[in-house]
N, C-alpha and C positions, 0 to 999 in steps of 0.2 A: 667382182673379184674373181681372180683366176685361182685355179688349184694351186699353183705356186706362191701366191700371196697367202692363201690360207694355211700352205704348209709352213710358211716362215713365221705366222702368227702362232700355231701349235707348237714347233720348235721353241720358239719363245717362251710360251707358257710350260713346257716342258723343262726348260732351263731352270726358271725360276722355280718351278716346283721341287728339283734337284736340290737347287741352292737353299731351300727352307728346310730340306729334311736330309741335308748333308750326303746327297747322292752325287753322281756323275752322269751327265746326259749320255754318255757313251754306254751305260748300263741299260739304256733303254731302246727296244726295237719297236718301230711303228708300223703296224701291219695296216695297210689300206683297205678298208671293205669296200669292195667294187661291184656288188652284188647289182645294184641300181645304175652303175657305170655302163656307157657305151664304150666301145672300143676305143672311139677317138678321146673320150673322157680317160679312158685307162692310158692310152698314150701321153696324155699331160700328165699323169700320175709318174708315168715312167720319167718324162723329161724333168718333171721337178726335181728329181733325184730320189725318190722313195723306191725302194728295192724289194719290199715285200708287199704281196696283196693277198688278200682273203676273199674266199668265196665261201658261202653255206648251201648251194643245192647243185648238186652233181650234175643235173642236166644241163642247166643253163652255164654252169662254169666249164664245162668241157668245150662248148662253143667258143668261148672266149680263149681258152687253153689252145684249141685247134688253129687260132690267129696269132697268139701272143706267148704261147707257152715257152718260147725259146728265151723270153724276157724274165728277168729276176726271180725271185723265189717266192714260190705259190703256198698258200696255207689253207687247209680247208678247217673252217671254223664253225660249221653248223652242225644241226644234228646228222649224224651219217648212220643212214640204213645198212644194215649187213649187206643186202644184196646190192648195195651201190659201192661197195668197197673195190670191186673189181676195175671200176671205172676211174677211180681216183688213187689208186695205190701207187701207180708209176709216175704221175704228174703233180702231185702235191708233196713238197718236202716235208711238212708237218701237218699233224691232225691235232686239233684243239679239243675234240670232244669224245675222249675215250670213257666210256661210262658203264660198259657191261662186258662180262665175261664172253657173251656169244660175239660181241663185235671183236674184241681183243683176239678170239680164234679165228675171225675171218680174217682180220689185218694180218695174222701171223702167217697163215694160210697163202694169202696172194704175196706177201712182202717175201716170203721164202721162196716162191716160183720166180721172182725177179731179182734175188739175189740182194734184195735192200734192207735196209735197217732203218725203222720208221720212227723220229723222234714225235712221242705223243705227250699231250696234256692230259691228265685226268681231269674229267669235268665234275666240279663239286657244287652241289646246289646249297650253299651256305645259306641264303635266304629263306630256303623252305617254302618257296613259292611253289603251287602246284602246277603252273604253267611252265616252269622251267625243267630242263632235264638235268640229269647229273645224279652222284651219289650222294647220300646225307654224309656229312663230315665222318660219323663214326662208322662208316662202312669202308672208308678210304685205306686205312693201315691193312684189313684183311685183303681188300681188293689189290694193293701193290704185292702184298706177298705171295698172291697167287700169279700175278704176272711172272715170278721167276721162271714158269716152265716156256715162255715164249721170247725165243733168242733173237727174234727180229722186231722186236719192239722196246724202244727206250724210253721209259717213262721220265723226261725230263723235267716235268713240273705239273703245277695244277693250274687249272683255269675256273672261272666263275663268273656269273653276271649279275650285277648288283640289281635291284629294283629301279625302275626309272622313275625318279622323283623331280620334284621343282628345285627342290633344295640341294644340290648333289653332296654339302656337307653329310647328310642323313645316310650316303652310302658307305662313308668311312668304317663303321662297324663291320660291314660284310667284307671289305677288304683286309681289315685288320685280323679277323678271325682266319681269313684263308692265310696270311702270313703266319699265324701262330701256329695253324696246322702243318705249314710247310716245316717251320723250324722243329716241330715236335717229331714230324716223321723223318728229318733228316738226322736227327740224334740217333734213329735206328741203325743209320749207316748201311742202308741197304747197296750190294754192290750191283746190283742190276738197275737200280732206279736213282738216280743222282738227284733228281727232284730240286735242282738250282733255280729253276724260272717259274714266273708266276704271270699268266696270261690272265689281265683284269684290268678294267678302265675302257670305256668308251667315250663317244663324243662329249657326252654331257657330264662324266664325272673322272675323266682321265688324270686331271692334275691331282685328286684327291689320290686316286689310285698308286700313283707315282710316290705320292708322300707316304704310302703305306706298302711301298715295296715291289710295284709291278715291275716286271722285265719286259714284258710284250703288251703293248696297248692295240686294241682294235677300233680302228677310228674311219668312221665313213661320213657323215654330214658335215663334221666340222672342217673336211677338207673338200667335199664335193658341193656343200651349199645345200640349202632346204629346199 
């Protein structure tokens, strides 16, 4: 099965999840996770009509960006070390993994030098797994308040990763809690932090994420094949 055929299947699943939850497919942005894809496979992704790609390692991503950086919109979706910000700041339109003050400070410094405003997702460790990065949910409010000093960072939303489980239905409480946190924070009406987006849902659980309010999905194996 080609990437295009898989994309048609994914799109159909998204439409079904939207119909079930009273949403519109136009609300959902699919980020194709291309970290294991060759340049040829990435070209297939673009040819299939997918306009957003996500990479999670700076060094690997830069090699691809040098070849294909003029194509589509690039997202940095992995854990970002502060000393790697200088390599990605002018190449990736979105950062999905803002989770600490030191990283925000470095993004601000580098973005200001390039005259950029960077849309960022604040990563939240909703599940509490020690293996995952992100802020504890109770830390997010004060973190957002601290971000007011960074004029080149736009906190557009929240991001989380659910546990990888056999039954995707078990991920629903994680996504529901992130949505609840988003709504609570939106009630604060922060002028510097719109928080309108939710980056959640991967290949094994994206339909559940859509039903619970995801606006950005990070999909790899369901597009690429296993």
